[in-house]
C-alpha positions as CSV (number, residue, x, y, z in Angstrom):
1,M,-0.4,-19.3,-15.0
2,E,3.3,-19.3,-14.2
3,P,4.3,-18.2,-10.7
4,Q,6.3,-15.2,-12.0
5,V,3.4,-14.0,-14.1
6,W,1.0,-14.4,-11.2
7,F,3.4,-12.5,-8.9
8,E,3.8,-9.7,-11.3
9,E,0.0,-9.3,-11.7
10,W,-0.5,-9.5,-7.9
11,C,2.1,-6.7,-7.4
12,R,0.5,-4.4,-10.0
13,T,-3.0,-5.1,-8.6
14,E,-1.8,-4.6,-5.0
15,R,-0.1,-1.3,-5.9
16,D,-3.2,0.0,-7.7
17,S,-5.4,-0.9,-4.8
18,S,-3.0,0.6,-2.3
19,A,-2.7,3.8,-4.3
20,A,-6.5,4.1,-4.5
21,I,-6.8,3.6,-0.7
22,L,-4.1,6.1,-0.1
23,A,-5.8,8.7,-2.2
24,R,-9.0,8.3,-0.2
25,M,-7.0,8.5,3.0
26,E,-5.4,11.8,1.9
27,K,-8.8,13.2,1.1
28,G,-10.0,12.3,4.6
29,E,-12.5,9.8,3.4
30,I,-10.9,7.0,5.3
31,R,-9.6,7.4,8.9
32,T,-7.7,4.8,11.0
33,Y,-8.1,4.5,14.7
34,A,-6.4,2.5,17.4
35,T,-6.7,2.4,21.2
36,D,-3.9,3.0,23.6
37,P,-3.3,0.8,26.7
38,C,-5.7,2.9,28.7
39,G,-8.5,2.5,26.2
40,E,-8.3,6.0,24.7
41,L,-9.2,6.2,21.0
42,L,-6.3,7.5,18.9
43,D,-6.3,8.7,15.3
44,V,-3.4,6.9,13.6
45,S,-4.3,7.9,10.1
46,L,-1.0,9.7,9.4
47,Q,1.0,6.7,10.4
48,M,-1.2,4.4,8.2
49,M,-0.7,6.8,5.3
50,A,3.1,6.7,5.7
51,A,2.9,2.8,5.9
52,K,0.8,2.8,2.7
53,R,3.2,5.1,0.9
54,S,6.1,2.9,1.9
55,S,4.3,-0.2,0.7
56,I,3.6,1.4,-2.7
57,E,7.2,2.5,-3.1
58,E,8.3,-1.1,-2.3
59,L,5.9,-2.5,-4.9
60,D,7.0,0.0,-7.4
61,S,10.6,-1.1,-7.0
62,I,9.7,-4.7,-7.4
63,I,7.7,-3.9,-10.5
64,A,10.6,-1.9,-11.9
65,K,12.9,-4.9,-11.4
66,I,10.4,-7.2,-13.2
67,D,10.1,-4.7,-16.1
68,A,13.9,-4.4,-16.3
69,E,14.2,-8.2,-16.6
70,K,11.8,-8.3,-19.5
71,L,14.0,-5.9,-21.5
């Protein structure tokens, strides 16, 4: 498999996987926690959802560029 084909498939698979995870996060099925310096448990789910959305948008723009090159 050529590197460009592999990269395109990876981008599409990663985007689909991230979208599925984001959907579960938005439903409250997946929560993300972290600890602060004092050891307190913090719910950072909203920050993780924002990061996941950003990642999906970035992958979408890469895929759009790949699709445009094919035309």
